[in-house]
Backbone of each chain as ProteinMPNN parsed JSONL, in Angstrom:
{"seq_chain_A": "XXXXXXXXXXXXXXXXXXXXXXXXXXXXXXXXXXXXXXXXXXXXXXXXXXXXXXXXXXXXXXXXXXXXXXXXXXXXXXXXXXXXXXXXXXXXXXXXXXXXXXXXXXXXXXXXXXXXXXXXXXXXXXXXXX", "coords_chain_A": {"N_chain_A": [[24.937, -4.696, -58.93], [27.399, -2.583, -59.916], [30.397, -1.004, -57.924], [30.668, 2.043, -55.952], [31.725, 5.336, -56.539], [33.562, 6.54, -53.783], [32.909, 9.674, -51.335], [34.409, 11.545, -49.434], [33.903, 13.802, -46.761], [36.009, 16.54, -45.84], [36.057, 19.152, -43.234], [36.509, 21.274, -40.455], [35.047, 20.898, -38.706], [33.488, 18.076, -36.826], [30.8, 18.163, -36.536], [29.376, 19.446, -38.524], [30.713, 17.936, -40.527], [29.387, 15.703, -40.543], [26.593, 16.542, -40.139], [26.329, 17.025, -42.795], [26.968, 14.87, -44.151], [24.316, 13.548, -43.852], [22.287, 15.151, -44.963], [23.801, 15.026, -47.658], [22.962, 12.559, -48.035], [20.094, 12.007, -47.971], [19.442, 13.388, -50.144], [20.383, 12.264, -51.922], [21.994, 9.47, -52.018], [21.879, 6.107, -49.904], [23.221, 4.548, -50.708], [25.612, 5.546, -51.651], [29.001, 5.301, -50.566], [29.672, 7.635, -48.259], [31.896, 9.338, -45.999], [32.472, 11.24, -42.884], [35.378, 13.383, -42.436], [35.771, 14.861, -39.774], [37.043, 17.518, -37.621], [39.406, 17.327, -34.879], [41.591, 14.901, -34.058], [40.747, 14.595, -31.197], [38.371, 15.683, -30.945], [38.148, 18.367, -31.386], [37.694, 21.715, -32.64], [39.378, 21.715, -36.174], [41.652, 20.042, -38.432], [42.664, 16.504, -39.222], [45.111, 14.455, -39.74], [45.072, 11.679, -39.585], [42.509, 11.124, -39.303], [41.485, 11.498, -41.982], [42.81, 9.877, -43.8], [41.901, 7.564, -42.552], [39.348, 8.202, -43.494], [39.599, 7.95, -46.444], [39.839, 5.485, -46.934], [37.861, 4.146, -46.102], [35.76, 4.891, -47.658], [36.427, 4.102, -49.972], [35.329, 1.703, -52.423], [36.607, 0.776, -54.676], [35.683, 1.955, -56.912], [37.039, 4.401, -56.826], [37.842, 7.537, -55.404], [36.479, 10.46, -54.09], [37.232, 13.495, -52.57], [36.104, 16.377, -50.772], [37.193, 18.976, -49.428], [36.696, 21.699, -46.718], [37.918, 24.538, -45.804], [40.381, 26.44, -46.176], [42.532, 24.908, -43.663], [41.705, 21.929, -44.012], [42.148, 21.93, -46.703], [44.325, 21.72, -46.927], [45.954, 19.551, -45.428], [44.283, 17.477, -46.657], [45.391, 17.666, -48.917], [48.261, 16.954, -48.333], [48.142, 14.348, -47.221], [47.025, 12.878, -49.698], [49.157, 13.293, -51.078], [51.021, 12.177, -49.604], [50.007, 9.57, -49.964], [50.016, 8.578, -52.8], [47.567, 8.083, -54.892], [46.075, 7.687, -58.248], [43.231, 7.026, -58.514], [42.268, 8.409, -56.132], [41.116, 11.627, -55.756], [41.128, 15.061, -54.645], [38.423, 17.764, -54.686], [38.053, 20.941, -55.708], [35.268, 22.665, -54.772], [32.274, 24.305, -53.927], [31.576, 22.929, -50.601], [28.696, 22.465, -49.255], [26.994, 22.55, -51.766], [28.601, 21.026, -53.623], [29.044, 18.332, -52.576], [26.535, 17.808, -52.521], [26.129, 17.662, -55.313], [27.647, 15.696, -56.136], [27.476, 13.215, -54.769], [24.229, 12.508, -55.724], [25.23, 11.91, -58.38], [27.12, 10.238, -58.256], [25.442, 8.311, -57.217], [23.944, 7.553, -59.375], [26.26, 6.185, -60.605], [27.668, 6.752, -61.601], [31.029, 7.552, -63.268], [34.817, 8.327, -61.857], [35.428, 10.862, -62.922], [33.472, 11.801, -63.791], [31.636, 12.375, -61.663], [33.656, 14.586, -60.146], [33.685, 16.174, -61.614], [30.865, 17.28, -61.99], [30.843, 18.237, -58.706], [32.368, 19.685, -59.292], [31.137, 21.377, -60.81], [29.194, 22.511, -59.696], [30.007, 25.214, -59.039], [29.016, 26.919, -60.572], [26.014, 26.733, -60.475], [23.424, 28.937, -60.125], [21.645, 29.356, -56.748], [19.425, 30.352, -56.776]], "CA_chain_A": [[25.235, -3.045, -59.08], [28.911, -2.123, -59.764], [30.629, -0.105, -56.926], [30.198, 3.59, -56.601], [32.864, 6.674, -56.098], [33.637, 6.989, -52.43], [33.275, 10.643, -51.079], [34.951, 12.253, -48.287], [33.975, 15.384, -46.206], [36.844, 16.936, -44.818], [35.798, 19.482, -42.419], [36.827, 21.577, -39.416], [33.937, 20.278, -37.637], [32.731, 16.916, -36.752], [29.157, 18.075, -36.437], [29.368, 19.999, -39.753], [30.692, 16.997, -41.825], [28.218, 14.405, -40.219], [25.36, 16.733, -40.936], [26.551, 17.388, -44.732], [26.517, 13.742, -44.892], [23.186, 13.168, -43.637], [21.529, 15.533, -45.779], [23.794, 14.593, -48.638], [21.962, 10.948, -48.607], [18.96, 11.673, -47.977], [19.029, 14.0, -51.527], [21.697, 11.665, -53.076], [21.181, 7.929, -51.862], [22.832, 5.966, -48.878], [24.199, 3.146, -51.274], [27.028, 5.924, -51.788], [30.078, 5.591, -49.388], [29.841, 8.951, -47.6], [32.693, 9.227, -44.955], [32.891, 12.183, -42.979], [36.358, 13.595, -41.566], [35.897, 16.177, -38.695], [37.258, 17.752, -36.201], [40.51, 16.823, -35.072], [41.767, 13.789, -33.167], [39.946, 14.352, -29.747], [37.016, 15.883, -30.846], [38.028, 20.01, -31.363], [37.232, 22.169, -34.287], [40.344, 21.116, -36.465], [41.471, 19.289, -38.997], [43.266, 15.341, -38.755], [45.779, 13.76, -41.362], [44.654, 9.982, -39.398], [40.943, 11.382, -39.704], [41.036, 11.588, -42.893], [43.396, 8.793, -44.483], [40.877, 6.246, -42.75], [37.972, 8.04, -44.255], [39.535, 7.465, -47.63], [40.158, 4.143, -46.644], [36.567, 3.473, -45.799], [35.295, 5.247, -48.486], [36.813, 3.224, -50.68], [34.729, 0.6, -52.806], [37.588, 0.172, -56.013], [35.788, 2.695, -58.223], [38.074, 5.661, -56.767], [37.201, 8.305, -54.054], [36.454, 12.084, -54.382], [37.32, 14.283, -51.247], [35.808, 17.646, -50.885], [37.627, 20.007, -48.062], [36.161, 22.919, -46.494], [38.317, 25.198, -46.024], [42.028, 26.168, -45.366], [44.012, 23.471, -43.665], [41.152, 20.825, -44.64], [42.691, 21.388, -48.008], [45.922, 21.53, -46.794], [45.502, 18.457, -44.451], [43.704, 16.602, -47.554], [46.831, 17.718, -49.92], [49.204, 16.454, -47.496], [47.567, 12.713, -47.0], [47.193, 12.47, -51.251], [50.985, 13.384, -51.585], [51.747, 10.856, -48.882], [49.879, 8.444, -49.97], [49.784, 9.091, -53.929], [47.179, 6.861, -55.976], [45.283, 8.051, -59.195], [41.614, 7.255, -57.871], [41.768, 9.289, -55.207], [41.439, 13.027, -55.699], [40.505, 16.259, -54.129], [38.171, 18.652, -55.97], [37.722, 22.153, -55.963], [34.142, 22.906, -55.095], [31.597, 24.264, -52.671], [31.207, 22.156, -49.728], [27.794, 21.619, -49.165], [26.036, 22.04, -53.357], [29.535, 20.317, -54.38], [28.797, 17.323, -52.013], [25.422, 17.099, -52.889], [25.79, 16.866, -56.75], [28.859, 14.48, -56.26], [27.11, 12.148, -53.908], [23.761, 12.011, -56.536], [25.788, 11.676, -59.981], [28.033, 8.725, -57.941], [24.505, 7.513, -57.098], [23.583, 7.188, -60.83], [26.622, 5.191, -60.945], [29.109, 7.713, -63.083], [32.653, 7.355, -63.163], [35.198, 9.329, -60.649], [35.984, 11.472, -63.326], [31.874, 12.385, -63.673], [31.801, 12.551, -60.135], [34.473, 15.77, -60.26], [32.746, 17.401, -62.713], [29.582, 17.232, -61.126], [31.15, 19.005, -57.612], [32.971, 21.323, -59.391], [30.433, 22.442, -61.912], [28.315, 23.467, -58.529], [30.281, 26.149, -58.108], [28.597, 27.508, -61.329], [24.607, 26.982, -60.694], [22.733, 29.695, -59.027], [20.33, 28.977, -56.688], [18.435, 31.551, -56.798]], "C_chain_A": [[26.832, -3.117, -58.681], [29.289, -1.353, -58.169], [30.457, 1.183, -57.331], [31.619, 4.39, -55.981], [32.275, 6.443, -54.966], [33.373, 8.193, -52.344], [33.825, 10.882, -49.042], [34.81, 13.189, -48.121], [34.842, 15.449, -45.591], [36.564, 18.521, -44.167], [36.174, 19.911, -41.067], [35.952, 20.917, -38.032], [33.472, 19.269, -37.913], [31.164, 17.088, -37.44], [29.165, 18.634, -38.166], [29.397, 18.744, -41.227], [30.115, 16.113, -41.828], [27.298, 14.766, -40.783], [24.917, 17.061, -42.582], [26.166, 16.481, -45.141], [25.545, 13.082, -45.061], [22.5, 13.913, -44.542], [21.841, 15.048, -47.167], [22.966, 12.617, -49.287], [20.964, 10.698, -48.417], [18.223, 12.478, -49.51], [19.569, 12.871, -51.898], [20.939, 9.93, -52.317], [22.013, 7.316, -50.658], [23.612, 4.821, -48.98], [25.422, 3.992, -51.535], [27.815, 5.897, -50.183], [30.207, 6.884, -48.929], [30.722, 9.43, -46.26], [33.079, 10.303, -44.615], [34.582, 12.111, -41.779], [36.724, 14.969, -40.548], [36.277, 16.582, -37.862], [39.055, 17.204, -36.632], [40.587, 15.441, -34.132], [41.01, 13.393, -32.101], [39.083, 15.417, -30.003], [37.192, 18.112, -30.925], [37.774, 20.458, -32.578], [39.476, 21.848, -35.066], [40.246, 20.532, -37.823], [42.799, 17.191, -38.461], [44.177, 14.397, -40.027], [45.24, 12.304, -40.633], [43.587, 10.201, -39.948], [40.624, 10.92, -41.138], [41.729, 10.497, -44.174], [42.434, 7.658, -44.015], [40.115, 6.523, -43.167], [38.33, 7.722, -45.614], [39.863, 6.399, -47.886], [38.632, 3.35, -47.004], [35.592, 3.759, -46.902], [35.338, 4.21, -49.833], [36.074, 2.068, -51.516], [35.497, 0.338, -54.322], [36.797, 1.304, -56.945], [36.712, 4.326, -57.997], [37.242, 6.671, -55.34], [37.491, 9.882, -54.484], [36.494, 12.98, -53.046], [36.985, 15.419, -51.291], [35.879, 18.392, -49.418], [36.638, 20.912, -47.57], [36.559, 24.051, -47.197], [39.757, 25.341, -45.738], [42.66, 24.956, -45.103], [42.536, 21.961, -43.791], [42.037, 21.199, -46.468], [44.251, 20.944, -47.703], [45.923, 20.211, -46.209], [45.201, 16.962, -45.648], [45.175, 16.177, -48.506], [47.902, 16.644, -49.351], [49.212, 14.653, -47.328], [47.653, 12.115, -48.513], [48.415, 12.477, -51.705], [51.738, 11.94, -50.509], [51.529, 9.603, -49.484], [49.134, 8.448, -51.822], [48.527, 8.311, -55.178], [46.05, 8.295, -56.91], [43.863, 8.135, -59.125], [41.526, 7.618, -56.952], [41.737, 10.662, -55.287], [40.715, 14.125, -55.043], [40.186, 16.911, -54.672], [37.917, 19.925, -54.676], [36.019, 22.519, -55.984], [33.385, 23.429, -53.775], [31.187, 23.624, -52.237], [29.676, 21.46, -49.61], [26.881, 21.295, -50.938], [27.614, 20.998, -54.044], [29.363, 18.847, -53.699], [27.529, 16.571, -52.17], [25.019, 16.676, -54.584], [27.185, 15.587, -56.769], [28.342, 13.403, -55.714], [25.504, 11.45, -54.834], [24.568, 11.345, -57.911], [26.447, 10.185, -58.909], [26.859, 7.635, -57.513], [23.979, 6.288, -58.38], [24.479, 6.039, -61.488], [27.546, 5.659, -61.695], [30.306, 7.536, -62.087], [33.146, 8.412, -62.052], [35.732, 10.474, -61.277], [34.259, 13.332, -63.511], [31.832, 12.925, -62.879], [32.306, 14.088, -59.933], [33.907, 16.312, -60.818], [31.578, 17.914, -61.824], [29.804, 18.375, -60.147], [31.795, 20.189, -58.286], [32.222, 21.988, -60.307], [29.286, 23.26, -61.132], [28.797, 24.686, -58.254], [29.525, 27.503, -59.428], [26.211, 28.205, -61.431], [24.062, 27.762, -59.252], [21.777, 28.969, -58.18], [19.285, 29.568, -56.128], [18.181, 31.629, -58.434]], "O_chain_A": [[27.366, -3.508, -57.643], [28.379, -1.203, -57.354], [30.203, 1.583, -58.467], [32.35, 3.959, -55.088], [31.079, 6.211, -54.788], [33.477, 8.561, -53.514], [33.536, 10.41, -47.943], [35.306, 13.978, -48.925], [34.936, 14.65, -44.66], [37.084, 19.299, -44.967], [36.222, 18.962, -40.285], [36.224, 20.62, -36.868], [32.973, 19.122, -39.028], [30.588, 16.505, -38.359], [28.826, 17.758, -38.962], [28.724, 18.607, -42.248], [30.043, 15.442, -42.857], [26.798, 14.114, -41.7], [23.885, 17.237, -43.229], [25.361, 16.432, -46.071], [25.427, 12.222, -45.935], [21.837, 13.115, -45.205], [20.945, 14.694, -47.934], [22.683, 11.974, -50.298], [20.524, 9.553, -48.522], [17.074, 12.339, -49.929], [18.648, 12.303, -52.485], [19.783, 9.521, -52.214], [22.951, 8.042, -50.328], [24.313, 4.225, -48.163], [26.44, 3.316, -51.679], [27.407, 6.291, -49.09], [31.239, 7.353, -49.41], [30.022, 9.969, -45.403], [33.886, 10.863, -45.357], [34.874, 11.343, -40.863], [37.65, 15.778, -40.606], [35.87, 15.989, -36.862], [39.667, 16.908, -37.658], [39.58, 15.039, -33.549], [40.614, 12.242, -31.919], [39.06, 16.229, -29.078], [36.34, 18.898, -30.511], [37.634, 19.703, -33.54], [40.498, 21.837, -34.379], [39.17, 20.441, -38.413], [43.486, 17.039, -37.451], [43.704, 13.827, -41.01], [44.871, 11.608, -41.58], [43.381, 9.667, -41.038], [39.716, 10.142, -41.434], [41.205, 10.373, -45.281], [42.097, 6.819, -44.85], [39.468, 5.568, -43.598], [37.414, 7.153, -46.207], [40.227, 6.135, -49.032], [38.349, 2.43, -47.771], [34.665, 2.975, -47.105], [34.398, 3.724, -50.463], [36.468, 1.055, -50.938], [34.866, -0.356, -55.119], [37.487, 1.578, -57.927], [36.931, 5.149, -58.886], [36.304, 6.374, -54.6], [38.481, 10.337, -55.056], [35.389, 13.038, -52.507], [37.716, 15.938, -52.134], [35.01, 18.427, -48.546], [35.562, 20.825, -48.162], [36.201, 24.546, -48.266], [40.346, 24.46, -45.112], [43.176, 24.163, -45.891], [43.007, 20.872, -43.462], [42.379, 20.245, -47.167], [45.006, 20.089, -48.167], [45.842, 19.528, -47.23], [45.689, 15.835, -45.556], [45.762, 15.118, -48.73], [48.256, 15.638, -49.966], [50.209, 13.93, -47.334], [48.229, 11.041, -48.687], [48.783, 11.763, -52.637], [52.624, 11.11, -50.716], [52.371, 8.714, -49.607], [47.924, 8.333, -52.016], [48.91, 8.094, -56.328], [45.531, 9.322, -56.473], [43.255, 9.109, -59.568], [40.467, 7.242, -56.45], [42.705, 11.056, -54.636], [39.501, 13.948, -54.938], [40.998, 17.299, -55.512], [37.719, 19.907, -53.461], [35.471, 22.649, -57.078], [33.778, 23.063, -52.667], [30.221, 23.148, -52.835], [29.449, 20.266, -49.803], [26.332, 20.243, -51.264], [27.405, 20.28, -55.022], [29.626, 17.994, -54.546], [27.315, 15.363, -52.062], [24.181, 15.898, -55.037], [27.329, 14.729, -57.64], [28.789, 12.375, -56.223], [25.352, 10.229, -54.81], [24.308, 10.198, -58.276], [25.919, 9.095, -59.126], [27.083, 6.427, -57.436], [23.763, 5.077, -58.428], [24.121, 5.242, -62.355], [28.219, 4.943, -62.437], [30.489, 7.435, -60.874], [32.388, 9.167, -61.444], [36.444, 11.211, -60.594], [34.099, 14.55, -63.443], [31.963, 14.143, -63.001], [31.442, 14.883, -59.565], [33.471, 17.325, -60.273], [31.583, 18.9, -61.087], [29.226, 19.436, -60.384], [31.759, 21.364, -57.921], [32.55, 23.123, -60.652], [28.644, 24.224, -61.549], [28.258, 25.358, -57.375], [29.533, 28.713, -59.206], [25.533, 29.115, -61.909], [24.143, 27.501, -58.051], [21.107, 28.06, -58.671], [18.5, 29.284, -55.223], [17.425, 32.481, -58.902]]}, "seq_chain_B": "XXXXXXXXXXXXXXXXXXXXXXXXXXXXXXXXXXXXXXXXXXXXXXXXXXXXXXXXXXXXXXXXXXXXXXXXXXXXXXXXXXXXXXXXXXXXXXXXXX", "coords_chain_B": {"N_chain_B": [[-1.694, 14.523, -69.311], [0.41, 14.589, -72.001], [2.218, 13.187, -75.169], [4.122, 13.298, -77.866], [5.468, 12.313, -80.925], [7.908, 12.995, -83.126], [7.658, 12.95, -87.114], [9.167, 13.738, -88.747], [9.842, 13.654, -92.554], [12.464, 13.487, -94.025], [14.37, 13.204, -92.098], [16.31, 11.38, -90.549], [15.125, 11.48, -87.811], [15.709, 11.621, -84.509], [13.684, 9.981, -81.704], [11.226, 11.963, -80.459], [10.015, 12.765, -77.532], [7.437, 14.654, -75.18], [6.149, 15.374, -72.133], [3.261, 16.517, -69.892], [3.45, 17.915, -66.417], [1.572, 18.436, -63.332], [2.396, 19.436, -61.006], [2.287, 18.136, -57.512], [3.461, 18.386, -55.482], [6.028, 20.633, -54.016], [8.821, 20.788, -55.828], [11.744, 19.889, -54.478], [14.43, 19.154, -52.23], [14.872, 16.354, -52.211], [13.088, 15.077, -54.012], [14.303, 16.279, -56.04], [16.765, 15.115, -56.116], [15.942, 12.38, -56.613], [15.313, 12.833, -59.428], [17.2, 13.384, -60.606], [19.034, 11.41, -60.624], [17.823, 9.225, -61.644], [17.376, 10.34, -64.526], [19.666, 10.201, -65.317], [20.549, 8.128, -66.476], [19.838, 7.438, -68.622], [19.995, 7.411, -72.177], [18.869, 9.492, -74.305], [18.954, 13.007, -74.435], [18.115, 15.281, -72.108], [15.183, 17.102, -70.846], [14.177, 19.96, -68.595], [11.058, 21.841, -68.395], [10.423, 25.119, -66.934], [8.326, 27.499, -65.929], [9.203, 29.13, -68.076], [12.116, 28.372, -68.138], [15.076, 26.633, -68.607], [16.149, 23.523, -68.178], [18.967, 20.892, -67.389], [18.015, 17.58, -66.521], [19.595, 16.274, -65.132], [21.123, 17.382, -63.526], [20.824, 17.867, -60.074], [21.395, 20.448, -58.826], [20.507, 22.553, -60.47], [17.724, 21.608, -60.649], [16.555, 22.14, -58.448], [16.812, 24.515, -58.334], [15.312, 25.652, -60.308], [13.26, 26.421, -58.361], [10.701, 25.119, -58.673], [6.732, 25.006, -57.373], [4.164, 23.325, -55.484], [1.662, 22.466, -57.716], [2.312, 23.983, -60.072], [3.575, 23.706, -62.918], [5.327, 21.159, -65.081], [7.386, 20.729, -67.797], [8.323, 17.805, -69.028], [11.103, 16.741, -71.56], [12.666, 14.663, -74.246], [15.099, 13.382, -75.959], [16.245, 11.346, -78.225], [17.219, 7.605, -78.26], [16.107, 6.312, -75.857], [13.792, 7.974, -75.366], [10.99, 7.565, -74.746], [10.646, 6.483, -72.768], [12.27, 7.757, -71.138], [10.668, 9.737, -70.792], [8.507, 9.149, -69.583], [9.075, 7.894, -67.156], [10.351, 10.129, -65.728], [8.568, 11.737, -65.93], [6.659, 10.442, -64.293], [8.119, 10.15, -61.64], [8.103, 13.388, -61.112], [5.077, 12.925, -60.77], [4.854, 12.01, -58.832], [5.496, 12.89, -56.428], [6.422, 13.861, -53.178]], "CA_chain_B": [[-0.062, 14.519, -69.513], [0.708, 14.158, -73.526], [3.242, 12.841, -75.547], [4.378, 13.225, -79.151], [6.892, 12.168, -81.506], [8.352, 13.287, -84.403], [7.487, 12.101, -88.26], [9.724, 14.378, -90.132], [9.77, 12.84, -93.914], [13.289, 13.66, -94.623], [15.12, 13.487, -91.957], [16.43, 10.11, -89.658], [15.387, 12.229, -86.035], [15.451, 10.0, -83.167], [12.123, 9.832, -81.518], [10.919, 13.146, -79.48], [8.505, 12.512, -76.259], [7.078, 15.219, -74.153], [5.264, 15.136, -71.315], [3.467, 18.228, -68.359], [3.24, 17.261, -65.166], [1.754, 19.669, -62.838], [3.257, 19.004, -59.621], [1.824, 17.568, -56.557], [4.274, 19.078, -54.239], [6.901, 21.419, -54.208], [10.47, 20.121, -56.321], [12.25, 20.115, -53.447], [15.847, 18.656, -52.485], [14.605, 14.643, -51.658], [12.754, 14.624, -55.369], [14.951, 16.564, -57.586], [17.77, 14.003, -56.469], [15.351, 11.499, -57.567], [15.111, 12.819, -60.402], [18.551, 13.821, -60.756], [19.345, 10.034, -60.599], [16.604, 8.613, -63.094], [17.592, 11.267, -65.461], [21.025, 10.435, -65.547], [20.19, 6.304, -66.148], [18.676, 7.144, -69.78], [20.989, 7.693, -73.522], [18.512, 10.352, -74.562], [18.732, 14.545, -74.457], [16.821, 15.304, -71.642], [15.39, 18.825, -70.464], [12.633, 20.289, -68.209], [11.106, 23.537, -68.518], [9.486, 25.799, -65.692], [8.039, 29.223, -65.833], [10.377, 30.081, -68.736], [13.284, 28.348, -67.712], [14.864, 25.018, -69.091], [17.42, 23.024, -67.31], [19.151, 19.187, -67.403], [17.252, 17.402, -65.276], [20.26, 14.91, -64.256], [21.907, 18.226, -62.462], [20.021, 18.273, -59.04], [21.606, 21.829, -58.079], [19.473, 23.243, -61.185], [16.705, 21.262, -60.673], [16.275, 22.395, -57.242], [17.318, 25.862, -58.626], [13.804, 25.478, -60.483], [12.207, 26.87, -57.416], [9.219, 24.9, -58.832], [6.649, 25.295, -56.524], [3.134, 22.578, -56.336], [0.873, 23.26, -58.539], [2.915, 24.868, -61.169], [3.462, 22.981, -64.145], [6.858, 20.937, -65.79], [7.18, 19.423, -68.901], [9.764, 16.873, -69.259], [11.462, 16.476, -72.803], [13.445, 14.179, -74.001], [15.539, 13.198, -77.545], [16.904, 9.812, -78.103], [16.759, 6.305, -78.386], [14.861, 5.642, -75.11], [13.437, 9.022, -74.996], [9.733, 7.368, -74.521], [10.849, 5.562, -71.472], [12.954, 8.396, -70.356], [9.795, 11.065, -70.39], [7.522, 8.277, -68.866], [9.693, 7.521, -65.807], [10.609, 11.289, -65.264], [6.79, 12.559, -65.27], [6.284, 9.527, -63.474], [8.2, 11.091, -60.954], [7.261, 14.222, -61.185], [4.04, 13.461, -60.694], [4.162, 11.612, -57.453], [6.721, 13.837, -55.902], [5.464, 14.177, -51.917]], "C_chain_B": [[-0.501, 14.02, -71.238], [1.766, 14.125, -74.206], [3.081, 12.725, -77.328], [5.477, 12.399, -79.578], [6.511, 12.502, -82.806], [8.227, 12.464, -85.987], [8.135, 12.505, -88.931], [10.282, 13.651, -91.322], [11.358, 12.854, -94.121], [14.362, 13.789, -93.74], [15.268, 11.993, -90.865], [16.15, 10.652, -88.269], [15.272, 11.417, -85.514], [14.47, 10.907, -82.514], [12.771, 10.944, -80.409], [9.71, 12.508, -78.886], [8.809, 13.803, -75.685], [5.931, 15.179, -73.308], [5.149, 16.485, -70.209], [3.163, 17.629, -67.597], [2.573, 18.565, -64.522], [2.243, 18.859, -61.302], [2.017, 19.167, -58.463], [2.14, 18.416, -55.394], [5.581, 19.755, -54.632], [8.559, 20.603, -54.77], [11.181, 20.348, -55.47], [13.53, 19.089, -53.642], [15.612, 16.891, -53.255], [14.236, 14.533, -53.825], [13.459, 15.311, -56.515], [16.492, 15.61, -57.502], [17.338, 12.83, -56.852], [14.995, 11.189, -58.469], [16.075, 13.053, -61.529], [19.186, 12.124, -61.808], [18.9, 9.062, -61.393], [17.104, 8.968, -64.186], [18.695, 10.936, -66.332], [21.31, 8.566, -66.201], [19.776, 6.49, -67.787], [20.118, 7.734, -71.204], [20.393, 8.997, -73.909], [18.942, 11.443, -74.238], [17.823, 14.75, -73.068], [16.778, 16.775, -70.873], [14.465, 18.888, -69.306], [13.216, 21.459, -67.941], [9.957, 23.787, -67.34], [9.815, 26.771, -65.788], [9.333, 29.623, -66.963], [12.365, 29.684, -69.012], [13.935, 26.997, -67.81], [16.482, 24.004, -68.48], [17.525, 21.364, -67.651], [18.716, 19.309, -66.038], [18.495, 16.513, -64.233], [21.582, 15.965, -63.156], [21.345, 18.47, -60.823], [19.927, 19.622, -58.977], [20.283, 22.052, -59.019], [18.181, 23.073, -61.044], [15.615, 21.979, -59.171], [16.085, 24.344, -57.308], [15.828, 26.603, -59.318], [13.193, 26.733, -59.61], [10.511, 26.29, -57.966], [7.982, 23.977, -57.969], [5.021, 23.931, -56.876], [1.816, 23.065, -56.916], [1.078, 23.935, -59.814], [3.084, 23.287, -62.129], [5.009, 22.815, -64.824], [6.345, 20.227, -66.869], [8.704, 19.772, -68.871], [9.831, 16.75, -70.858], [12.353, 15.685, -73.21], [13.664, 13.364, -75.782], [16.465, 12.303, -77.468], [16.368, 8.91, -78.474], [15.608, 5.576, -77.249], [14.223, 7.36, -74.328], [11.95, 9.18, -74.481], [9.669, 7.203, -72.867], [11.38, 7.015, -70.708], [11.816, 9.494, -69.844], [8.611, 10.446, -68.89], [7.753, 8.227, -67.525], [10.038, 9.005, -65.278], [9.27, 12.126, -64.849], [6.534, 11.641, -64.813], [6.909, 9.876, -61.402], [7.786, 12.009, -59.796], [5.806, 14.146, -60.504], [3.559, 12.693, -59.609], [4.998, 12.06, -56.155], [5.891, 13.657, -54.3], [5.947, 15.292, -51.46]], "O_chain_B": [[-1.446, 13.308, -71.578], [2.515, 15.076, -73.979], [2.142, 12.191, -77.919], [6.283, 11.866, -78.816], [5.451, 12.42, -83.428], [8.719, 11.337, -86.029], [8.112, 11.96, -90.035], [11.28, 12.973, -91.08], [11.59, 11.737, -94.584], [15.362, 14.36, -94.177], [14.202, 11.578, -90.412], [16.974, 10.287, -87.431], [14.743, 10.377, -85.908], [14.366, 12.127, -82.64], [13.847, 11.023, -79.817], [8.759, 11.943, -79.426], [9.963, 14.221, -75.585], [4.809, 14.961, -73.765], [6.048, 17.202, -69.77], [2.509, 16.621, -67.865], [2.869, 19.666, -64.986], [2.276, 17.679, -60.953], [1.105, 19.994, -58.467], [1.386, 18.973, -54.596], [6.162, 19.342, -55.636], [9.248, 19.937, -53.997], [11.501, 21.527, -55.624], [13.758, 18.414, -54.646], [16.002, 16.421, -54.324], [14.99, 14.044, -54.666], [13.284, 15.025, -57.699], [17.209, 15.408, -58.481], [18.135, 12.091, -57.43], [14.519, 10.107, -58.814], [15.959, 12.989, -62.753], [19.535, 11.886, -62.965], [19.596, 8.125, -61.783], [17.368, 8.077, -64.994], [18.824, 11.171, -67.534], [22.432, 8.061, -66.225], [19.31, 5.445, -68.241], [21.066, 8.44, -70.86], [21.244, 9.886, -73.931], [19.732, 11.167, -73.336], [16.698, 14.253, -73.119], [17.725, 17.433, -70.442], [13.926, 17.824, -69.001], [14.286, 21.985, -67.635], [9.03, 23.076, -66.953], [10.958, 27.227, -65.794], [10.279, 30.34, -66.635], [13.307, 30.224, -69.592], [13.414, 26.12, -67.12], [17.684, 24.226, -68.63], [16.585, 20.671, -68.042], [18.771, 20.096, -65.093], [18.385, 16.207, -63.046], [22.482, 15.569, -62.415], [21.615, 19.61, -60.444], [18.834, 20.186, -59.027], [19.161, 21.824, -58.567], [17.396, 24.006, -61.212], [14.406, 22.177, -59.051], [15.463, 25.123, -56.585], [15.354, 27.695, -59.004], [12.755, 27.778, -60.09], [9.446, 26.861, -57.73], [8.03, 22.756, -57.823], [4.726, 23.607, -58.026], [1.113, 23.981, -56.491], [0.17, 24.38, -60.515], [2.72, 22.138, -61.879], [5.762, 23.754, -65.08], [5.382, 19.469, -66.988], [9.552, 20.662, -68.799], [8.771, 16.662, -71.478], [13.31, 15.832, -72.45], [12.785, 12.95, -76.537], [17.441, 12.409, -76.724], [15.249, 8.954, -78.985], [14.709, 4.763, -77.459], [14.248, 7.717, -73.151], [11.503, 10.213, -73.983], [8.885, 7.664, -72.038], [10.814, 7.312, -69.656], [11.926, 10.061, -68.757], [8.174, 10.947, -67.854], [6.857, 8.458, -66.712], [9.962, 9.002, -64.05], [9.015, 12.848, -63.886], [5.33, 11.883, -64.72], [6.266, 9.819, -60.354], [7.432, 11.901, -58.622], [5.369, 15.069, -59.816], [2.372, 12.568, -59.31], [5.011, 11.49, -55.064], [4.713, 13.304, -54.342], [5.438, 15.827, -50.475]]}, "name": "protein", "num_of_chains": 2, "seq": "XXXXXXXXXXXXXXXXXXXXXXXXXXXXXXXXXXXXXXXXXXXXXXXXXXXXXXXXXXXXXXXXXXXXXXXXXXXXXXXXXXXXXXXXXXXXXXXXXXXXXXXXXXXXXXXXXXXXXXXXXXXXXXXXXXXXXXXXXXXXXXXXXXXXXXXXXXXXXXXXXXXXXXXXXXXXXXXXXXXXXXXXXXXXXXXXXXXXXXXXXXXXXXXXXXXXXXXXXXXXXXXXXXXX"}
């Protein structure tokens, strides 16, 4: 089996990122690397440059990494990390945090490439849940 | 369960298959995830019908949004080279969903 696209969840809350990781792995697959980067270095609400950087490293199996931010500084921190460490196969995606993550993990579990996984996450915005 | 294939005389139409499944359980998040992953493995175009709506089963969110509950009917349809296998696999997953 070839390696899977990795997913990084950047949230202000460590609990939120870890909880979403658990949900995504139940619906999708535990073979997709999903790494949570939630909260500050000392566990408070906020985001951490170092946690995001390390999460990208951990999620990287060689097929690329997609980073999903929740809000605000999650976006800013991720952008700073990616600007400092630019790679074509690591990208941030504008997607609903929960739905986008689930769609991305399920798509990655099927062996899809980074473009396809990113597209699945973005498309989540247009899928009504009712 | 029923399956059919087109034998249109004037076209070299791709094989089409279809199967109807009565869901033994609600089509909630986990079975939807399994279905979407399985659907992505086939080259055929696949569709899922439920209650007048048609979705592409490779989209896990769209499958969940069908809101298909236990006892309701879902039709799996595929068109393409591996249509028969696709329908058999997806119908099998739906029929054994927990």
